Backbone bond lengths (Angstrom), bond angles and torsions (degrees), N, CA, C in turn:
res aa  C-N    CA-C-N  psi(-1)  N-CA   C-N-CA  omega(-1)  CA-C   N-CA-C  phi
1 M - - - 1.462 - - 1.522 109.45 -
2 E 1.279 117.44 134.93 1.443 121.15 -178.49 1.514 110.28 -77.27
3 R 1.323 115.00 141.84 1.449 118.48 174.86 1.509 109.53 -73.79
4 N 1.312 114.40 138.04 1.458 118.51 -179.56 1.515 111.53 -103.32
5 F 1.361 117.25 -22.74 1.460 119.57 -177.82 1.515 109.25 -161.30
6 P 1.340 122.35 134.04 1.471 121.73 -9.90 1.528 110.76 -88.01
7 L 1.318 116.92 151.13 1.455 121.71 176.45 1.522 111.57 -112.30
8 N 1.314 116.22 -13.69 1.446 119.94 -177.99 1.529 109.85 -77.58
9 K 1.333 116.79 117.85 1.454 120.52 -173.54 1.521 112.97 -61.77
10 R 1.316 117.25 -28.50 1.454 119.01 -177.06 1.520 112.14 -65.63
11 L 1.329 117.68 -19.87 1.456 120.45 179.19 1.523 110.85 -64.59
12 Y 1.346 117.72 -29.37 1.442 120.40 -178.07 1.523 112.47 -77.47
13 A 1.322 116.50 -10.04 1.453 120.37 -176.79 1.521 112.43 -84.90
14 V 1.322 118.39 -15.50 1.453 121.03 -178.14 1.509 108.92 -81.24
15 P 1.353 119.06 156.71 1.457 121.41 179.11 1.518 111.77 -56.87
16 I 1.335 116.15 146.95 1.470 120.71 -176.60 1.518 110.83 -59.95
17 R 1.322 116.70 -41.61 1.467 119.34 -177.91 1.514 110.99 -61.39
18 R 1.345 116.89 -42.49 1.461 121.01 -179.99 1.533 110.65 -66.38
19 T 1.359 115.35 -38.76 1.462 119.32 -178.94 1.524 111.19 -62.34
20 F 1.344 116.37 -49.02 1.458 119.18 -178.71 1.520 111.88 -66.68
21 R 1.345 115.87 -30.53 1.442 118.60 178.09 1.521 111.03 -63.80
22 G 1.355 116.57 -31.36 1.454 120.45 178.86 1.512 113.54 -85.78
23 I 1.354 116.82 -32.54 1.462 119.88 -172.48 1.517 112.54 -83.03
24 W 1.350 118.71 -42.21 1.467 119.50 -173.26 1.521 113.34 -61.51
25 P 1.341 119.89 -42.67 1.473 117.78 174.40 1.521 112.01 -60.49
26 L 1.345 116.69 -35.67 1.459 120.15 179.06 1.521 110.73 -65.83
27 V 1.356 117.02 -40.27 1.465 120.18 178.85 1.524 110.76 -59.95
28 G 1.337 116.24 -43.93 1.454 119.69 177.97 1.515 112.16 -61.89
29 R 1.332 116.75 -39.86 1.464 120.41 178.79 1.520 111.08 -66.95
30 I 1.345 116.12 -36.59 1.467 119.81 179.08 1.518 110.41 -63.56
31 L 1.340 116.71 -46.65 1.463 120.14 -178.87 1.519 111.07 -61.30
32 L 1.328 116.49 -42.04 1.451 119.31 177.67 1.514 110.88 -66.50
33 G 1.340 116.45 -40.35 1.461 119.56 179.56 1.512 112.27 -63.81
34 V 1.353 116.97 -38.31 1.464 120.09 177.54 1.515 110.31 -62.94
35 W 1.335 115.80 -41.23 1.469 119.17 178.31 1.519 110.85 -63.41
36 L 1.329 116.10 -42.11 1.460 119.56 179.01 1.521 111.05 -62.97
37 C 1.351 117.00 -41.59 1.460 120.17 179.91 1.516 111.50 -67.13
38 A 1.336 115.92 -36.59 1.454 119.07 -177.98 1.518 111.64 -66.42
39 S 1.342 116.48 -23.56 1.455 119.30 -178.69 1.510 113.55 -102.88
40 C 1.366 117.56 -8.47 1.468 118.90 -172.72 1.522 111.84 -68.86
41 E 1.341 118.80 -27.03 1.456 119.83 -178.38 1.523 112.32 -70.00
42 T 1.350 115.46 -27.75 1.454 119.04 -177.42 1.521 112.44 -104.19
43 S 1.332 116.88 3.25 1.452 119.65 -179.32 1.522 109.99 -89.41
44 P 1.361 117.40 163.12 1.458 119.97 176.77 1.517 113.03 -58.32
45 M 1.356 117.48 -23.35 1.457 120.36 -178.51 1.518 111.50 -67.51
46 A 1.336 116.68 -19.46 1.458 119.42 -178.90 1.520 111.81 -67.66
47 T 1.332 117.75 -15.30 1.455 121.47 179.51 1.527 111.36 -96.13
48 T 1.340 117.53 3.29 1.451 122.51 -179.28 1.519 108.68 -110.42
49 P 1.361 118.45 173.27 1.466 121.07 177.59 1.525 113.72 -67.50
50 F 1.344 118.06 8.13 1.460 121.20 -179.93 1.527 111.06 -57.17
51 L 1.339 117.12 -37.40 1.456 121.31 178.77 1.521 110.26 -109.87
52 A 1.321 115.84 132.96 1.465 119.93 176.25 1.526 109.37 -70.81
53 P 1.326 117.58 157.43 1.468 120.17 178.00 1.520 111.17 -58.64
54 P 1.330 117.58 154.11 1.468 120.44 175.99 1.529 111.20 -57.34
55 V 1.318 115.98 149.29 1.458 122.33 179.16 1.531 107.93 -95.70
56 N 1.313 117.11 124.87 1.457 121.38 -178.96 1.523 111.08 -81.18
57 A 1.326 116.26 141.77 1.466 120.69 173.62 1.526 109.08 -65.32
58 L 1.325 116.40 142.25 1.461 121.68 -177.00 1.528 111.25 -91.95
59 P 1.324 117.27 148.77 1.477 119.89 173.11 1.522 109.43 -62.13
60 Q 1.321 116.59 141.19 1.454 119.98 -177.72 1.525 113.39 -100.08
61 N 1.324 116.60 -3.68 1.463 119.19 -176.70 1.522 112.92 -101.51
62 D 1.350 117.75 7.79 1.462 119.19 175.83 1.527 109.47 -105.71
63 L 1.325 116.96 -178.80 1.463 120.96 -174.62 1.520 111.87 -64.79
64 I 1.346 116.59 -40.15 1.465 119.48 -179.50 1.521 110.60 -66.23
65 G 1.329 115.94 -45.95 1.450 119.79 -179.97 1.521 112.31 -61.46
66 Q 1.317 118.34 -42.30 1.453 121.77 179.24 1.528 111.69 -66.03
67 R 1.339 115.69 -36.85 1.474 118.84 177.71 1.526 110.61 -65.06
68 L 1.327 117.19 -42.68 1.460 120.65 179.66 1.524 111.49 -64.36
69 I 1.323 117.15 -38.79 1.461 120.53 178.71 1.522 110.41 -63.73
70 R 1.327 117.33 -41.36 1.466 120.04 177.90 1.525 110.83 -63.56
71 Q 1.335 115.84 -41.58 1.464 119.56 -179.34 1.519 111.52 -65.59
72 I 1.328 116.90 -43.34 1.462 119.27 -177.61 1.519 110.60 -67.11
73 K 1.341 117.82 -30.69 1.467 120.67 178.49 1.528 111.37 -72.05
74 E 1.325 117.11 -21.21 1.459 119.99 176.50 1.528 111.93 -66.15
75 C 1.327 116.22 -17.78 1.462 119.45 178.18 1.522 111.62 -62.94
76 R 1.328 117.11 -23.37 1.462 120.80 -177.31 1.522 111.93 -60.94
77 G 1.317 117.23 -44.05 1.452 119.91 -176.18 1.517 113.77 -101.87
78 R 1.319 116.88 8.53 1.468 119.72 -174.47 1.527 110.86 -94.41
79 T 1.327 115.72 134.99 1.458 120.57 173.16 1.527 108.35 -79.93
80 T 1.314 115.83 120.72 1.468 119.05 -173.71 1.524 112.39 -112.00
81 Q 1.323 117.22 14.98 1.454 118.84 176.94 1.523 109.33 -67.73
82 T 1.313 116.46 129.41 1.458 120.32 -178.49 1.526 110.16 -83.20
83 L 1.329 115.36 159.37 1.450 121.55 -177.18 1.524 110.41 -107.27
84 E 1.308 115.35 160.17 1.463 121.56 -177.92 1.525 111.54 -57.49
85 K 1.319 116.98 -37.21 1.461 120.50 -175.16 1.525 113.01 -84.29
86 D 1.322 118.13 -9.57 1.463 120.51 -179.43 1.524 110.97 -73.03
87 P 1.331 118.48 141.86 1.475 120.85 179.00 1.518 112.51 -60.08
88 V 1.341 117.43 -39.28 1.466 121.21 -179.32 1.524 108.78 -99.49
89 A 1.334 116.55 114.05 1.459 121.22 179.97 1.517 112.02 -85.09
90 E 1.324 116.81 -28.50 1.460 120.83 -179.23 1.514 109.73 -157.28
91 L 1.323 115.48 155.90 1.457 122.04 178.07 1.528 107.39 -119.65
92 L 1.306 115.75 116.57 1.456 122.15 -176.39 1.523 109.62 -101.70
93 L 1.333 117.05 128.68 1.460 122.64 177.73 1.519 109.30 -109.65
94 I 1.317 116.10 132.88 1.466 121.77 177.29 1.510 108.43 -128.74
95 Y 1.316 116.18 114.52 1.460 121.06 175.58 1.522 107.11 -87.29
96 V 1.324 116.40 117.39 1.454 121.08 -174.05 1.516 111.14 -90.21
97 S 1.319 116.80 -53.19 1.459 119.11 -175.82 1.514 109.87 -168.53
98 S 1.334 115.48 162.84 1.454 121.23 174.00 1.515 108.91 -125.54
99 G 1.328 115.53 166.72 1.450 119.69 179.48 1.510 113.76 77.38
100 R 1.335 117.55 20.73 1.463 120.13 179.95 1.525 110.84 -69.70
101 D 1.323 115.15 147.75 1.465 122.05 -179.14 1.522 108.37 -94.72
102 F 1.339 117.11 102.60 1.453 122.15 -176.98 1.526 113.03 -96.38
103 R 1.327 117.90 -28.94 1.461 121.32 -169.73 1.526 109.81 -150.54
104 P 1.333 116.83 162.47 1.470 119.43 175.63 1.527 109.95 -73.90
105 P 1.329 117.71 155.26 1.467 127.38 -5.33 1.526 111.70 -72.04
106 T 1.311 115.65 169.58 1.452 120.95 -178.35 1.528 110.62 -60.50
107 G 1.313 115.53 134.12 1.460 120.84 179.97 1.514 110.91 150.10
108 P 1.327 117.44 166.99 1.470 120.62 -178.50 1.529 111.96 -66.11
109 D 1.320 116.26 138.88 1.465 121.74 -175.59 1.518 114.35 -127.45
110 G 1.333 119.47 -16.28 1.458 117.96 -177.20 1.506 114.27 173.37
111 Y 1.325 114.15 -164.70 1.464 122.41 -174.93 1.532 110.71 -108.50
112 L 1.317 114.42 160.92 1.456 122.03 174.74 1.525 107.36 -121.11
113 L 1.338 116.62 117.54 1.463 121.15 -176.81 1.517 109.90 -131.15
114 R 1.323 115.65 134.96 1.460 121.04 174.46 1.526 109.21 -106.20
115 V 1.327 115.59 134.21 1.458 123.13 175.95 1.525 106.54 -121.11
116 I 1.333 116.17 116.36 1.464 120.49 -171.85 1.527 110.06 -122.59
117 P 1.334 118.20 106.92 1.464 120.23 172.92 1.537 109.52 -72.43
118 L 1.320 116.87 135.19 1.460 122.06 179.50 1.516 109.75 -118.80
119 N 1.331 116.19 139.83 1.462 119.31 173.89 1.529 109.58 -86.53
120 K 1.312 117.79 -176.04 1.464 120.52 -174.56 1.526 112.87 -69.67
121 E 1.327 116.92 -10.87 1.465 121.30 175.86 1.523 111.56 -96.18
122 Y 1.336 117.18 10.27 1.468 123.44 -179.10 1.526 112.70 67.40
123 H 1.302 118.07 23.94 1.454 121.88 178.20 1.529 109.83 -101.66
124 P 1.348 117.36 140.11 1.469 119.36 175.92 1.518 111.03 -60.28
125 I 1.315 116.25 140.88 1.452 121.17 -179.44 1.528 108.89 -134.81
126 S 1.323 115.48 131.05 1.463 120.70 179.02 1.526 109.29 -83.14
127 V 1.331 116.40 125.95 1.460 122.22 -177.32 1.520 108.43 -130.64
128 E 1.333 116.52 136.23 1.457 120.15 176.53 1.525 108.18 -76.90
129 A 1.315 115.95 99.93 1.460 120.99 -172.68 1.517 110.83 -132.04
130 E 1.322 114.90 158.79 1.459 121.70 169.86 1.525 106.95 -97.47
131 V 1.321 115.87 126.71 1.462 120.62 -175.70 1.527 109.35 -118.24
132 T 1.326 115.79 126.52 1.458 122.20 174.41 1.522 108.21 -117.96
133 I 1.325 116.75 131.54 1.469 122.04 -179.10 1.524 108.31 -123.77
134 A 1.319 116.24 125.26 1.460 121.55 178.15 1.523 109.50 -115.45
135 L 1.321 115.53 143.89 1.462 122.44 179.30 1.524 109.47 -112.11
136 Y 1.330 116.13 129.34 1.462 122.02 178.53 1.529 109.53 -126.68
137 R 1.322 115.89 150.06 1.448 119.27 166.08 1.525 107.36 -77.88
138 E 1.304 117.48 129.88 1.462 121.21 -170.24 1.532 112.67 -58.23
139 R 1.305 118.33 -42.04 1.469 119.75 -177.55 1.534 111.32 -66.37
140 D 1.348 116.94 -35.01 1.463 119.73 177.21 1.514 110.94 -69.21
141 F 1.313 116.00 -37.43 1.457 121.55 -178.54 1.528 110.71 -65.68
142 L 1.327 117.06 -41.43 1.458 121.32 -174.86 1.527 113.02 -74.89
143 K 1.324 117.81 -35.27 1.464 119.79 -174.84 1.529 113.23 -86.96
144 N 1.335 117.23 -10.67 1.459 120.99 -177.54 1.520 109.06 -107.78
145 R 1.328 117.49 104.44 1.464 120.90 -175.98 1.527 112.64 -65.72
146 S 1.310 116.95 -26.38 1.460 119.73 -179.51 1.532 111.53 -89.87
147 W 1.314 116.84 2.94 1.453 124.49 -177.32 1.530 111.22 68.68
148 P 1.319 116.82 126.33 1.465 120.24 177.49 1.525 110.48 -76.37
149 D 1.317 116.62 168.68 1.464 119.28 170.84 1.524 108.10 -68.99
150 P 1.318 117.64 144.33 1.468 119.91 -178.26 1.524 112.01 -68.76
151 L 1.336 114.83 156.98 1.465 120.50 174.70 1.524 110.49 -72.25
152 R 1.317 115.74 -38.42 1.465 122.18 178.04 1.525 107.49 -142.00
153 I 1.327 115.18 153.96 1.463 119.63 175.26 1.519 108.87 -144.34
154 W 1.324 115.42 135.74 1.461 122.11 -179.41 1.533 108.87 -126.76
155 Q 1.328 116.27 151.76 1.456 119.76 176.36 1.519 110.54 -140.22
156 M 1.335 114.95 138.34 1.457 122.89 173.81 1.519 108.34 -116.62
157 P 1.346 119.23 110.31 1.471 121.67 179.28 1.530 111.64 -65.37
158 R 1.320 115.62 159.28 1.464 120.50 178.89 1.529 112.07 -55.83
159 Q 1.347 115.49 -38.06 1.454 119.16 -175.41 1.535 112.85 -67.61
160 Q 1.323 116.96 -18.55 1.464 120.58 -176.37 1.527 113.98 -110.68
161 I 1.318 116.64 -7.58 1.456 119.89 -171.97 1.530 111.99 -61.79
162 K 1.328 117.67 -34.25 1.462 119.77 -177.39 1.523 111.98 -64.76
163 N 1.328 117.41 -22.99 1.462 120.14 179.09 1.522 112.46 -68.57
164 H 1.323 116.71 -17.85 1.465 121.04 -177.73 1.530 112.44 -98.87
165 W 1.327 117.15 0.77 1.469 120.24 179.71 1.523 109.16 -77.15
166 V 1.321 116.14 122.29 1.462 122.37 -177.48 1.518 108.91 -109.82
167 I 1.316 116.24 123.30 1.460 122.09 178.48 1.519 108.70 -97.30
168 S 1.323 116.10 125.85 1.459 121.29 176.97 1.522 107.91 -130.43
169 P 1.327 118.77 165.94 1.467 120.11 -177.41 1.522 113.55 -59.18
170 D 1.339 117.87 -28.69 1.455 119.78 -172.94 1.519 115.98 -127.48
171 L 1.332 118.97 -16.88 1.458 118.96 -176.76 1.519 110.17 -150.29
172 D 1.326 116.10 104.78 1.459 120.55 176.17 1.523 109.35 -89.87
173 G 1.321 116.31 161.69 1.455 120.10 177.31 1.510 111.45 164.61
174 Y 1.316 115.72 174.50 1.456 120.92 177.17 1.523 109.38 -83.28
175 L 1.318 115.45 131.32 1.461 121.69 178.60 1.523 108.34 -116.96
176 F 1.329 116.09 117.78 1.459 121.11 -177.85 1.527 109.98 -112.59
177 R 1.319 114.89 125.05 1.463 121.01 171.84 1.526 106.31 -97.02
178 L 1.299 116.19 107.20 1.464 122.54 -171.33 1.518 110.07 -98.01
179 D 1.309 116.07 104.14 1.462 121.96 -179.36 1.528 108.90 -77.88
180 W 1.332 117.26 124.38 1.470 119.13 -178.05 1.519 113.32 -88.38
181 G 1.340 117.33 -1.34 1.454 120.19 176.65 1.525 111.97 94.95
182 L 1.314 116.21 -154.67 1.464 121.15 -173.30 1.522 113.10 -75.85
183 Q 1.329 117.98 -22.53 1.466 120.09 -174.79 1.521 111.11 -119.38
184 D 1.318 115.70 125.68 1.459 122.93 174.35 1.539 108.62 -66.69
185 P 1.343 118.75 129.20 1.464 119.72 177.84 1.527 113.72 -58.91
186 G 1.331 117.18 -18.34 1.454 120.11 177.15 1.517 112.63 95.63
187 P 1.337 117.48 167.72 1.469 121.00 -178.86 1.524 111.59 -70.01
188 G 1.324 115.51 154.08 1.454 120.13 177.40 1.517 112.23 146.70
189 N 1.326 115.51 -175.61 1.455 121.94 177.08 1.529 109.38 -95.86
190 Y 1.318 115.02 131.59 1.457 121.07 -175.27 1.525 110.65 -128.90
191 R 1.330 114.18 169.57 1.456 120.49 177.35 1.524 109.53 -136.10
192 F 1.342 115.03 132.75 1.457 121.80 168.75 1.518 108.42 -95.41
193 L 1.313 116.60 135.37 1.455 121.91 171.07 1.527 106.90 -120.12
194 V 1.323 116.44 121.94 1.462 122.12 -175.50 1.520 109.54 -112.72
195 R 1.321 115.35 128.88 1.474 122.57 175.54 1.523 107.49 -112.65
196 F 1.324 116.25 117.57 1.460 123.84 -173.48 1.522 107.68 -117.74
197 V 1.344 117.04 114.36 1.466 121.53 -174.21 1.523 109.47 -123.37
198 Y 1.332 115.95 127.68 1.471 119.63 178.69 1.527 109.85 -145.11
199 E 1.328 115.20 166.83 1.462 121.79 -178.82 1.523 109.50 -105.91
200 S 1.336 116.06 139.12 1.453 121.16 176.09 1.524 109.19 -151.37
201 K 1.322 115.82 122.41 1.466 121.81 178.09 1.523 111.53 52.81
202 N 1.337 113.76 48.66 1.468 121.90 175.49 1.526 114.00 63.73
203 K 1.317 116.98 23.79 1.464 119.70 173.48 1.525 109.29 -133.48
204 T 1.320 115.35 152.67 1.456 121.93 -179.84 1.520 109.39 -96.23
205 I 1.322 116.06 127.02 1.455 122.03 -179.09 1.529 108.92 -114.14
206 T 1.317 116.35 127.93 1.457 122.17 179.94 1.521 109.95 -117.17
207 I 1.317 116.59 127.09 1.450 122.51 175.79 1.521 108.92 -119.32
208 C 1.309 117.28 127.89 1.471 121.93 177.80 1.530 108.40 -116.19
209 R 1.306 115.70 130.68 1.457 121.35 177.88 1.517 109.71 -138.26
210 A 1.329 116.63 148.32 1.461 121.58 -179.11 1.517 109.88 -130.96
211 M 1.318 116.06 153.81 1.456 121.20 173.55 1.521 108.85 -149.68
212 T 1.334 115.96 150.01 1.451 121.31 177.34 1.516 109.78 -105.77
213 F 1.330 115.65 153.29 1.463 120.10 179.26 1.522 108.33 -155.94
214 Q 1.325 114.57 166.37 1.460 120.79 179.58 1.516 109.47 -113.83
215 H 1.318 115.64 134.87 1.463 121.75 179.58 1.515 109.80 -121.85
216 G 1.325 115.40 132.97 1.455 119.89 177.46 1.495 112.61 81.22
């Protein structure tokens, strides 16, 4: 399983005491945030604008879908280590749950994923970014060196990303309800690959992060 946090090598250069002083409060906030996310679908807030509408998977056989697949495959050869001067020091992925009921009829409709940009102080930071999320079956991903086409692919444009920012008492971040469409991908081990692109000081910064999870 790939490590999702921290991946920035410079984090290991700071004194151990300072590192734990920054990480342990974050761990507590993450656990509380996961609990909050796990209950938000069944809370009264789920009927308010607190949660953005589910994101539909895009067709992969049209021009947009093919362009996104090419872009997500570029993550393979891209160096994604963040720099000290970059606004986003790390990208944290939290898989909350699968099989969530987003729409009628009653039944599982998709995944719940949190994408949390962190600054160098380990604090969540809201960034106007374009986010692409691809879903792979883990065994297909590992045995194919050129990377297979994803099972599903979702995209959140920069203009809409702020609608997915969820403010909570202890852990803010982007919350994506990923609708898988009419067919459940089925039980098994899967991988999310996230491509996070934003502008800073007239340059484009791309961060790619992956995580594995089990569904069903």
